[in-house]
Steps between C-alpha positions, in 0.01 A plus 500: 500500500411715800411300810216602728393344827258247345523575128746602231501770235633386165487617139243349266620209289349403165348183648308718753301681230202258464446476877553874547251579223238282669559676833489848343171416329325341799247779561354334812838511677583854392347696786284808477761762404687350206368560148287235330684496168606159370869466408549351152769231480686697232521810719650304790751338264591843356554640852716200587712544187542874568610430859759253373654773282502775764382554856516876452127553443334205680602200707280238669590273789274208584418432863539123537472254786804286593342235272506758215121550487418846362290690753551860385725752333676829565626717219637840418472720194591843367219754508606861450791508250687785670466367859783298655240260635303181451150405605453173687196281446396178669231236531443177689310259278376266770272643771625241753835683510354848555510672839812312613762769439637332188440797273648747748813288520514454120469875438767570763733246336443658158549850644829398661612325181431805284673749730800267543546418129395814312553876513126564533413778741126444527259207512125544473192292581159601367171340600122538493415743783279237668763224492587501869708179480725650231527823695615305808770330291631837382498652849665197664777519239570866583329664201340839565169620361550783254144556392202389296483498121131564443333291230843380380421138417215329316405164649186292514297752304588814692774753558653459843718710727851370559698543822868569432779393736877539458826417672824690436842340518602719797187395693576135427863544612389639837290189560788260431 
C-alpha cells in the first residue's frame, strides 16, 4: 500500500471487482472526457487475472479512503513495444472528490513508485486536448507537453485530438 495525505493507493483485490465494475460503468459519474463504453464483467475479471500473473504490461492501483472506500484508480500500461516507458492513466469515480488535489497527489505517488522500483526511463500521460483538469495534473507532476496526436482516439462518436505529456527519469531525479 502507498499512503497519501488523505487516501491510500493499493492493488485491486478479487473482492473489489463487483464494486469496481459498478463504478467503472456508472456513466453519470464518468465526466465528459472518458469514453462511454460499458465494461463487461468478464473483461474486468480477465484484466485482474492477467495483472495477478504479471505487472509487466498493466497494473492498477485503487485510490481508497482511510475507510477503504474506492474513490478512483491510477494505472500504468505498456504502449509502444520498443519504448522503455509506460503510460499512466487515472480517474476519480466520485465527483465530490474532484478538484481537491487528490489525483495530482496520486499520480505523483505512482510516478515516484515507478521510478524508484523499475528501470523505466519515461512515463507518459495522454489526454483529450480539452481536458484542462487532466492537463493540470500532468503539469503539476512535472510532465512536459510533447505535442498533439491529431485524431488519435475515437470516443463518444468522434475522433479526438490527444495531448501527449512525458516525464523522463533524469527530469524526475532533478525534482527529488
